[in-house]
All heavy atoms as an XYZ file, in Angstrom:
767
protein
N      61.322     -1.600    -16.365
C      60.540     -2.468    -15.514
C      59.384     -1.671    -14.918
O      59.559     -0.558    -14.436
C      61.418     -3.020    -14.380
C      60.625     -3.820    -13.396
S      61.639     -4.424    -12.058
C      61.927     -6.041    -12.696
N      58.195     -2.234    -14.993
C      56.981     -1.572    -14.465
C      56.810     -1.887    -13.008
O      56.952     -3.020    -12.550
C      55.797     -2.109    -15.263
C      54.494     -1.460    -14.919
C      53.428     -1.908    -15.881
N      53.052     -3.294    -15.680
C      52.085     -3.663    -14.835
N      51.465     -2.789    -14.110
N      51.768     -4.927    -14.716
N      56.503     -0.897    -12.207
C      56.282     -1.080    -10.774
C      54.851     -1.556    -10.554
O      53.912     -1.044    -11.135
C      56.479      0.228    -10.040
O      56.128      0.076     -8.689
N      54.704     -2.556     -9.696
C      53.382     -3.053     -9.351
C      52.875     -2.394     -8.052
O      51.751     -2.658     -7.644
C      53.422     -4.573     -9.155
C      53.805     -5.365    -10.425
C      53.923     -6.815    -10.093
C      52.791     -5.107    -11.516
N      53.693     -1.636     -7.427
C      53.319     -0.945     -6.194
C      52.658      0.370     -6.556
O      52.927      0.964     -7.582
C      54.513     -0.707     -5.307
N      51.813      0.845     -5.664
C      51.164      2.152     -5.866
C      51.182      2.937     -4.579
O      51.337      2.381     -3.504
N      50.998      4.222     -4.704
C      50.948      5.084     -3.509
C      49.516      5.122     -3.001
O      48.582      5.251     -3.774
C      51.412      6.476     -3.840
C      52.899      6.610     -3.913
C      53.254      8.037     -4.158
C      54.344      8.418     -3.210
N      54.801      9.782     -3.391
N      49.370      5.035     -1.738
C      48.060      5.242     -1.103
C      48.084      6.622     -0.419
O      49.034      6.903      0.309
C      47.779      4.157     -0.049
C      47.154      2.922     -0.624
O      46.700      2.980     -1.769
O      47.153      1.896      0.055
N      47.055      7.402     -0.628
C      47.064      8.671      0.050
C      46.742      8.507      1.536
O      46.032      7.574      1.916
C      45.911      9.421     -0.631
C      45.003      8.343     -1.110
C      45.893      7.184     -1.452
N      47.291      9.391      2.366
C      46.844      9.439      3.749
C      45.448     10.016      3.749
O      45.108     10.860      2.963
N      44.590      9.499      4.594
C      43.206      9.927      4.631
C      43.016     10.690      5.944
O      43.339     10.208      6.994
C      42.234      8.713      4.560
C      42.560      7.868      3.339
C      40.794      9.175      4.573
C      42.393      8.563      2.008
N      42.413     11.872      5.864
C      42.259     12.780      7.013
C      41.590     12.124      8.173
O      42.001     12.278      9.302
C      41.528     14.054      6.604
C      41.478     15.144      7.663
C      42.888     15.583      8.060
C      40.690     16.332      7.138
N      40.544     11.338      7.941
C      39.791     10.756      9.084
C      40.205      9.307      9.332
O      39.479      8.576     10.007
C      38.278     10.893      8.848
C      37.817     10.155      7.606
O      38.660      9.616      6.855
O      36.607     10.134      7.366
N      41.345      8.887      8.852
C      41.827      7.526      9.123
C      42.125      7.370     10.584
O      42.751      8.224     11.220
C      43.064      7.275      8.251
S      43.726      5.617      8.488
N      41.746      6.265     11.165
C      41.934      6.043     12.591
C      42.830      4.842     12.903
O      42.852      4.400     14.024
C      40.582      5.837     13.298
O      39.911      4.699     12.726
C      39.722      7.087     13.177
N      43.538      4.316     11.932
C      44.320      3.075     12.188
C      45.667      3.350     12.846
O      46.365      2.429     13.189
C      44.462      2.223     10.952
C      45.474      2.755      9.954
O      45.967      3.882     10.177
O      45.744      2.065      8.990
N      46.057      4.593     13.040
C      47.210      4.897     13.844
C      48.549      5.018     13.106
O      49.563      5.241     13.754
N      48.577      4.961     11.791
C      49.854      5.210     11.157
C      50.105      6.720     11.020
O      49.187      7.485     10.874
C      50.002      4.451      9.823
C      49.158      4.967      8.686
C      49.704      5.745      7.716
C      47.815      4.576      8.592
C      48.947      6.188      6.658
C      47.060      5.060      7.551
C      47.605      5.855      6.565
N      51.379      7.102     11.107
C      51.711      8.516     11.207
C      51.235      9.343     10.020
O      50.908     10.524     10.200
C      53.229      8.696     11.358
C      53.687      8.457     12.767
O      52.832      8.383     13.671
O      54.905      8.351     12.969
N      51.182      8.772      8.847
C      50.726      9.579      7.673
C      49.312     10.068      7.853
O      48.957     11.057      7.258
C      50.855      8.745      6.425
C      52.291      8.480      6.065
C      52.658      8.940      4.687
O      51.791      9.375      3.935
O      53.835      8.840      4.378
N      48.522      9.401      8.680
C      47.157      9.835      8.891
C      47.096     11.075      9.791
O      46.029     11.669      9.956
C      46.338      8.715      9.509
N      48.214     11.496     10.324
C      48.260     12.687     11.218
C      48.584     13.957     10.462
O      48.747     14.982     11.074
C      49.321     12.442     12.313
O      48.993     11.331     13.076
N      48.625     13.900      9.143
C      49.056     15.111      8.404
C      48.146     16.304      8.665
O      48.639     17.438      8.631
C      49.089     14.808      6.868
C      47.728     14.633      6.238
C      47.039     15.724      5.749
C      47.151     13.363      6.172
C      45.798     15.559      5.186
C      45.904     13.199      5.613
C      45.223     14.302      5.098
O      43.980     14.139      4.545
N      46.896     16.115      8.937
C      45.980     17.223      9.178
C      45.626     17.402     10.657
O      44.851     18.272     10.985
N      46.205     16.582     11.512
C      45.919     16.654     12.937
C      47.222     16.302     13.699
O      47.375     15.237     14.267
C      44.804     15.695     13.310
S      44.293     15.866     14.998
N      48.200     17.207     13.665
C      49.499     16.915     14.254
C      49.438     16.680     15.763
O      50.382     16.091     16.312
C      50.323     18.149     13.908
C      49.314     19.265     13.795
C      48.102     18.589     13.186
N      48.359     17.134     16.398
C      48.242     16.912     17.837
C      48.310     15.427     18.186
O      48.793     15.065     19.263
C      46.906     17.466     18.366
C      46.822     18.989     18.262
C      46.399     19.483     16.894
O      46.176     18.693     15.950
O      46.262     20.728     16.762
N      47.908     14.551     17.288
C      47.978     13.113     17.568
C      49.440     12.629     17.720
O      49.677     11.639     18.414
C      47.290     12.266     16.466
O      47.920     12.533     15.217
C      45.803     12.593     16.414
N      50.363     13.335     17.097
C      51.795     12.952     17.211
C      52.344     13.226     18.606
O      53.411     12.738     18.941
C      52.624     13.698     16.173
C      52.313     13.358     14.723
C      53.120     14.252     13.786
C      52.579     11.900     14.434
N      51.601     13.996     19.396
C      52.020     14.282     20.782
C      51.455     13.276     21.794
O      51.818     13.278     22.960
C      51.590     15.696     21.165
C      52.220     16.799     20.323
C      51.563     18.148     20.646
C      53.734     16.855     20.564
N      50.571     12.416     21.305
C      49.905     11.420     22.189
C      50.776     10.178     22.207
O      50.974      9.521     21.187
C      48.560     11.093     21.596
C      47.798     10.033     22.386
O      48.331      9.511     23.384
O      46.665      9.712     21.995
N      51.344      9.838     23.396
C      52.209      8.674     23.502
C      51.535      7.380     23.021
O      52.172      6.524     22.408
C      52.546      8.568     24.999
C      52.377      9.982     25.471
C      51.257     10.569     24.673
N      50.231      7.241     23.255
C      49.534      6.027     22.815
C      49.467      5.969     21.303
O      49.613      4.889     20.698
C      48.129      5.978     23.444
N      49.255      7.112     20.663
C      49.206      7.148     19.194
C      50.594      6.821     18.623
O      50.730      6.117     17.639
C      48.743      8.515     18.719
N      51.654      7.355     19.259
C      52.992      7.054     18.770
C      53.318      5.591     18.970
O      53.981      4.971     18.140
C      53.994      7.931     19.517
C      54.042      9.335     18.975
C      55.332     10.019     19.366
N      55.491     10.114     20.816
C      55.430     11.239     21.484
N      55.167     12.374     20.884
N      55.595     11.245     22.777
N      52.884      5.017     20.078
C      53.146      3.613     20.336
C      52.513      2.719     19.277
O      53.017      1.645     18.980
C      52.647      3.235     21.727
C      53.039      1.844     22.142
C      52.606      1.550     23.584
O      51.862      2.327     24.190
N      53.056      0.450     24.096
N      51.406      3.170     18.683
C      50.731      2.381     17.650
C      51.525      2.343     16.352
O      51.254      1.521     15.476
C      49.344      2.976     17.392
N      52.509      3.199     16.212
C      53.312      3.276     14.999
C      54.720      2.750     15.282
O      55.452      3.331     16.077
C      53.381      4.710     14.464
S      54.383      4.835     12.992
N      55.090      1.662     14.648
C      56.356      1.038     14.981
C      57.578      1.918     14.721
O      58.606      1.763     15.356
C      56.517     -0.266     14.174
O      56.518     -0.015     12.771
N      57.479      2.889     13.847
C      58.618      3.763     13.541
C      59.077      4.510     14.784
O      60.274      4.788     14.935
C      58.288      4.735     12.431
N      58.146      4.846     15.666
C      58.499      5.592     16.875
C      59.369      4.738     17.835
O      60.033      5.282     18.705
C      57.276      6.094     17.598
C      56.685      7.315     16.941
C      55.671      7.362     16.067
C      57.164      8.659     17.043
N      55.434      8.626     15.633
C      56.347      9.440     16.229
C      58.184      9.251     17.770
C      56.536     10.823     16.119
C      58.368     10.619     17.649
C      57.534     11.391     16.819
N      59.365      3.435     17.671
C      60.228      2.591     18.514
C      61.694      2.842     18.242
O      62.555      2.506     19.054
C      59.923      1.104     18.264
C      58.557      0.727     18.760
O      58.102      1.211     19.796
N      57.892     -0.137     18.028
N      62.031      3.433     17.114
C      63.407      3.725     16.756
C      63.846      5.122     17.173
O      65.001      5.502     16.932
C      63.622      3.536     15.257
C      63.286      2.154     14.768
C      62.108      1.922     14.090
C      64.124      1.120     15.037
C      61.808      0.646     13.657
C      63.834     -0.162     14.630
C      62.655     -0.406     13.940
N      62.937      5.906     17.728
C      63.232      7.310     18.089
C      63.534      7.338     19.603
O      62.696      7.001     20.443
C      62.026      8.222     17.780
C      62.328      9.652     18.183
C      61.711      8.127     16.299
N      64.740      7.776     19.939
C      65.115      7.837     21.352
C      64.586      9.153     21.969
O      64.161     10.047     21.292
C      66.618      7.701     21.550
C      67.428      8.781     20.869
O      66.906      9.876     20.580
O      68.626      8.542     20.662
N      64.632      9.196     23.306
C      64.119     10.345     24.030
C      64.844     11.671     23.677
O      64.245     12.720     23.649
C      64.167     10.125     25.530
C      63.163      9.119     26.012
O      62.178      8.846     25.272
O      63.316      8.618     27.158
N      66.131     11.555     23.384
C      66.908     12.762     23.039
C      66.442     13.388     21.718
O      66.659     14.553     21.481
C      68.413     12.448     22.952
C      69.013     12.140     24.317
O      68.416     12.548     25.340
O      70.090     11.499     24.354
N      65.814     12.580     20.884
C      65.262     13.077     19.614
C      63.790     13.441     19.800
O      63.353     14.469     19.303
C      65.412     11.969     18.542
O      66.782     11.656     18.397
C      64.850     12.467     17.225
N      63.047     12.607     20.510
C      61.611     12.812     20.645
C      61.269     14.063     21.466
O      60.364     14.814     21.127
C      60.950     11.607     21.312
C      59.460     11.700     21.417
C      58.871     10.665     22.373
N      59.568     10.562     23.656
C      59.424     11.435     24.647
N      58.653     12.493     24.543
N      60.077     11.279     25.782
N      62.009     14.312     22.543
C      61.672     15.445     23.423
C      61.777     16.797     22.689
O      60.867     17.629     22.858
C      62.539     15.378     24.697
C      62.106     14.230     25.593
C      63.079     13.977     26.751
O      64.089     14.679     26.886
O      62.772     13.049     27.520
N      62.829     17.080     21.938
C      62.832     18.354     21.194
C      61.704     18.424     20.142
O      61.149     19.495     19.907
C      64.217     18.392     20.512
C      65.054     17.413     21.258
C      64.101     16.396     21.834
N      61.399     17.278     19.523
C      60.285     17.247     18.576
C      58.995     17.643     19.300
O      58.253     18.494     18.812
C      60.146     15.840     17.958
C      58.875     15.664     17.197
C      58.780     16.092     15.896
C      57.779     15.057     17.768
C      57.599     15.946     15.168
C      56.600     14.883     17.072
C      56.505     15.340     15.786
N      58.733     17.045     20.449
C      57.543     17.374     21.247
C      57.494     18.847     21.596
O      56.455     19.487     21.405
C      57.498     16.527     22.514
C      57.031     15.109     22.322
O      56.751     14.712     21.170
O      56.968     14.373     23.328
N      58.594     19.350     22.110
C      58.630     20.769     22.530
C      58.351     21.686     21.352
O      57.589     22.649     21.437
C      59.976     21.107     23.143
C      60.128     20.698     24.567
C      61.368     21.334     25.227
N      62.612     21.167     24.488
C      63.391     20.088     24.589
N      63.082     19.097     25.393
N      64.523     20.028     23.898
N      59.009     21.426     20.234
C      58.866     22.295     19.061
C      57.444     22.209     18.496
O      56.825     23.261     18.176
C      59.860     21.882     17.952
O      61.194     22.019     18.493
C      59.736     22.739     16.735
N      56.868     20.992     18.398
C      55.523     20.907     17.882
C      54.534     21.538     18.824
O      53.627     22.246     18.386
C      55.162     19.415     17.621
C      53.782     19.164     17.018
C      53.575     19.944     15.710
C      53.568     17.652     16.766
N      54.654     21.305     20.105
C      53.742     21.946     21.087
C      53.836     23.502     20.970
O      52.804     24.168     20.973
C      54.094     21.541     22.510
C      53.639     20.165     22.854
C      53.990     19.803     24.326
N      53.961     18.397     24.525
C      52.869     17.646     24.636
N      51.692     18.235     24.566
N      52.941     16.347     24.854
N      55.040     24.013     20.882
C      55.217     25.457     20.767
C      54.594     25.965     19.467
O      53.885     26.985     19.479
C      56.732     25.780     20.776
C      57.031     27.284     20.682
C      58.449     27.569     20.364
N      58.752     27.077     18.979
C      59.876     26.481     18.635
N      60.839     26.269     19.500
N      60.051     26.095     17.377
N      54.808     25.304     18.355
C      54.273     25.724     17.076
C      52.767     25.646     17.036
O      52.094     26.491     16.428
C      54.883     24.936     15.923
C      56.341     25.299     15.676
O      56.863     26.258     16.308
O      56.977     24.599     14.834
N      52.196     24.625     17.695
C      50.752     24.535     17.754
C      50.159     25.657     18.642
O      49.175     26.288     18.263
C      50.317     23.170     18.270
C      50.535     21.999     17.318
C      50.369     20.664     18.034
C      49.584     22.121     16.128
N      50.778     25.881     19.772
C      50.296     26.921     20.697
C      50.378     28.323     20.101
O      49.498     29.166     20.294
C      51.074     26.867     22.014
N      51.464     28.565     19.358
C      51.662     29.923     18.797
C      50.885     30.148     17.491
O      50.743     31.276     17.037
C      53.157     30.166     18.532
O      53.569     29.392     17.412
N      50.439     29.061     16.878
C      49.769     29.162     15.570
C      50.719     29.054     14.417
O      50.316     29.076     13.255
N      52.011     28.880     14.690
C      53.002     28.762     13.622
C      52.732     27.528     12.744
O      52.918     27.589     11.526
C      54.430     28.710     14.187
N      52.350     26.425     13.392
C      52.087     25.217     12.558
C      50.911     25.496     11.615
O      51.006     25.188     10.451
C      51.760     24.005     13.489
C      51.716     22.722     12.667
C      52.758     21.863     12.500
C      50.602     22.220     11.932
N      52.356     20.833     11.684
C      51.041     21.019     11.336
C      49.308     22.638     11.711
C      50.223     20.239     10.515
C      48.471     21.865     10.908
C      48.945     20.668     10.295
N      49.862     26.099     12.124
C      48.705     26.406     11.269
C      49.020     27.425     10.208
O      48.496     27.334      9.098
C      47.493     26.818     12.110
C      46.829     25.598     12.746
O      46.336     24.734     12.008
O      46.844     25.525     13.989
N      49.866     28.405     10.525
C      50.262     29.371      9.516
C      50.938     28.709      8.332
O      50.710     29.058      7.190
C      51.213     30.428     10.123
C      50.514     31.365     11.057
O      49.276     31.429     11.065
O      51.245     32.085     11.790
N      51.732     27.714      8.624
C      52.505     27.025      7.566
C      51.766     25.838      6.959
O      51.844     25.618      5.765
C      53.827     26.575      8.162
C      54.779     26.023      7.129
C      56.168     25.884      7.634
N      57.012     25.350      6.607
C      58.218     24.884      6.791
N      58.731     24.886      8.011
N      58.919     24.408      5.809
N      51.069     25.053      7.766
C      50.473     23.810      7.294
C      48.969     23.698      7.550
O      48.391     22.629      7.297
C      51.162     22.602      8.023
C      52.628     22.559      7.881
C      53.445     22.822      8.961
C      53.212     22.239      6.661
C      54.819     22.781      8.833
C      54.588     22.204      6.527
C      55.400     22.463      7.609
N      48.334     24.751      8.016
C      46.926     24.683      8.346
C      46.034     24.238      7.219
O      44.969     23.656      7.451
N      46.449     24.464      5.981
C      45.630     24.037      4.843
C      45.465     22.528      4.826
O      44.526     22.007      4.239
C      46.279     24.515      3.533
C      47.633     23.936      3.288
N      48.764     24.402      3.924
C      48.054     22.891      2.520
C      49.833     23.691      3.529
N      49.394     22.775      2.682
N      46.335     21.785      5.512
C      46.225     20.323      5.521
C      45.084     19.847      6.447
O      44.605     18.737      6.274
C      47.518     19.705      6.024
C      48.753     19.938      5.090
C      50.010     19.374      5.748
C      48.503     19.289      3.726
N      44.645     20.693      7.356
C      43.588     20.297      8.297
C      42.280     19.971      7.592
O      41.482     19.176      8.073
C      43.348     21.363      9.323
C      44.514     21.501     10.334
C      44.082     22.314     11.522
N      45.146     22.539     12.477
C      45.498     21.710     13.453
N      44.868     20.566     13.597
N      46.470     22.010     14.282
N      42.050     20.596      6.435
C      40.819     20.362      5.677
C      40.998     19.557      4.443
O      40.052     19.300      3.708
C      40.172     21.716      5.290
C      39.793     22.520      6.515
O      39.313     21.934      7.488
O      40.020     23.762      6.491
N      42.218     19.150      4.144
C      42.502     18.382      2.939
C      42.071     16.914      3.156
O      42.545     16.268      4.080
C      43.994     18.465      2.662
C      44.388     17.938      1.297
C      45.820     18.301      1.070
N      46.263     17.763     -0.189
C      47.424     18.009     -0.736
N      48.281     18.790     -0.095
N      47.750     17.511     -1.871
N      41.168     16.401      2.340
C      40.621     15.059      2.560
C      41.678     13.940      2.408
O      41.514     12.898      3.040
C      39.510     14.922      1.547
C      39.763     15.971      0.537
C      40.560     17.056      1.207
N      42.693     14.158      1.611
C      43.718     13.126      1.406
C      45.032     13.819      1.119
O      45.076     14.958      0.662
C      43.337     12.202      0.276
N      46.115     13.090      1.402
C      47.432     13.636      1.184
C      48.317     12.514      0.663
O      48.426     11.450      1.263
C      47.999     14.145      2.526
C      49.421     14.665      2.452
C      49.646     15.927      1.871
C      50.487     13.975      2.947
C      50.927     16.432      1.793
C      51.765     14.455      2.893
C      51.992     15.703      2.309
O      53.260     16.196      2.237
N      48.952     12.754     -0.493
C      49.807     11.718     -1.100
C      51.156     11.701     -0.437
O      51.995     12.554     -0.676
N      51.357     10.780      0.446
C      52.593     10.702      1.197
C      53.457      9.536      0.782
O      53.510      9.170     -0.400
N      54.119      8.906      1.735
C      55.088      7.863      1.453
C      54.545      6.463      1.589
O      55.234      5.517      1.227
C      56.286      8.017      2.404
C      57.041      9.339      2.262
C      58.114      9.419      3.339
C      57.657      9.462      0.913
N      53.316      6.296      2.114
C      52.772      4.952      2.310
C      52.557      4.310      0.935
O      52.015      4.931      0.019
C      51.451      5.009      3.103
C      50.807      3.663      3.159
C      51.720      5.549      4.492
N      52.986      3.092      0.821
C      52.812      2.351     -0.454
C      52.042      1.081     -0.196
O      52.126      0.465      0.849
C      54.165      1.976     -1.039
C      54.967      3.232     -1.398
C      56.069      2.855     -2.373
N      56.804      4.027     -2.776
C      56.489      4.823     -3.762
N      55.430      4.574     -4.461
N      57.212      5.852     -4.061
N      51.267      0.699     -1.188
C      50.560     -0.591     -1.110
C      51.161     -1.521     -2.146
O      51.750     -1.102     -3.140
C      49.085     -0.409     -1.373
C      48.769      0.129     -2.753
C      47.275      0.330     -2.924
N      47.016      1.347     -3.899
C      47.149      1.191     -5.210
N      47.530      0.048     -5.694
N      46.895      2.181     -6.044
N      51.031     -2.785     -1.891
C      51.552     -3.811     -2.786
C      50.480     -4.802     -3.101
O      49.666     -5.172     -2.214
C      52.757     -4.509     -2.135
C      53.852     -3.561     -1.798
N      54.709     -3.096     -2.734
C      54.188     -2.963     -0.646
C      55.560     -2.252     -2.159
N      55.265     -2.174     -0.874
N      50.457     -5.318     -4.336
C      49.436     -6.299     -4.683
C      49.506     -7.488     -3.745
O      50.598     -7.919     -3.352
C      49.819     -6.690     -6.115
C      50.600     -5.533     -6.622
C      51.325     -4.958     -5.428
N      48.369     -8.004     -3.393
C      48.284     -9.157     -2.492
C      49.099    -10.327     -3.029
O      49.103    -10.617     -4.189
C      46.822     -9.586     -2.365
C      46.664    -10.772     -1.444
C      45.238    -11.093     -1.177
N      44.801    -10.112     -0.196
C      43.534     -9.748     -0.062
N      42.601    -10.284     -0.785
N      43.224     -8.864      0.836
N      49.798    -10.944     -2.133
C      50.575    -12.136     -2.471
C      52.002    -11.855     -2.917
O      52.786    -12.776     -3.059
N      52.336    -10.601     -3.156
C      53.699    -10.324     -3.558
C      54.619    -10.337     -2.331
O      54.279     -9.805     -1.278
C      53.826     -8.982     -4.264
C      53.202     -8.964     -5.610
S      53.636     -7.463     -6.508
C      55.370     -7.675     -6.722
N      55.749    -10.951     -2.468
C      56.728    -10.959     -1.383
C      58.109    -10.797     -1.992
O      58.294    -10.767     -3.172
C      56.675    -12.312     -0.611
O      56.994    -13.359     -1.513
C      55.349    -12.504      0.053
N      59.083    -10.716     -1.128
C      60.479    -10.655     -1.626
C      61.048     -9.274     -1.470
O      60.385     -8.320     -1.107
N      62.362     -9.144     -1.774
C      63.053     -7.890     -1.537
C      62.544     -6.710     -2.368
O      62.575     -5.587     -1.896
C      64.509     -8.222     -1.909
C      64.472     -9.501     -2.652
C      63.221    -10.196     -2.279
N      62.033     -6.942     -3.571
C      61.563     -5.801     -4.345
C      60.324     -5.175     -3.710
O      60.169     -3.983     -3.747
C      61.227     -6.227     -5.776
C      62.465     -6.488     -6.572
C      62.108     -6.883     -7.947
N      63.347     -7.044     -8.684
C      63.573     -6.497     -9.845
N      62.648     -5.792    -10.421
N      64.725     -6.641    -10.443
N      59.467     -5.979     -3.156
C      58.308     -5.460     -2.484
C      58.691     -4.719     -1.210
O      58.264     -3.608     -0.947
C      57.270     -6.558     -2.166
C      56.164     -6.051     -1.296
C      56.711     -7.126     -3.477
N      59.553     -5.326     -0.407
C      59.981     -4.693      0.832
C      60.686     -3.392      0.601
O      60.598     -2.476      1.368
C      60.862     -5.674      1.646
C      60.065     -6.780      2.289
C      60.895     -7.547      3.261
N      62.034     -8.176      2.671
C      62.075     -9.378      2.157
N      60.993    -10.116      2.117
N      63.203     -9.877      1.653
N      61.395     -3.285     -0.508
C      62.138     -2.048     -0.767
C      61.270     -1.027     -1.451
O      61.726      0.070     -1.747
C      63.343     -2.376     -1.663
N      60.010     -1.356     -1.723
C      59.112     -0.391     -2.369
C      59.367     -0.220     -3.851
O      59.115      0.814     -4.414
N      59.915     -1.228     -4.485
C      60.203     -1.157     -5.922
C      59.247     -1.987     -6.735
O      58.683     -2.889     -6.329
C      61.609     -1.646     -6.230
C      62.623     -0.712     -5.613
C      64.014     -1.153     -5.968
N      64.708     -1.211     -4.681
C      65.689     -2.047     -4.443
N      66.099     -2.887     -5.314
N      66.305     -2.007     -3.303
């Protein structure tokens, strides 16, 4: 069976607020307003979010994030998990990304 769905790359200067657009600017993941714009964060409780915040802040401040992922800051696009579906398609296969 041929898939009609395709992968959309995350775009470095995308401003629509989905998390994949933060691949080259992780600081946006620390902004509560930016997180609120992404529905996935609604499922993350404070006991999970707080250690994430602390670790990311520490890694950004120390340069550890840039040592490991800094090459993403200049990458114009990143092939992540976001998928697009042809207009008008509905049903479980589309929702499941198949």
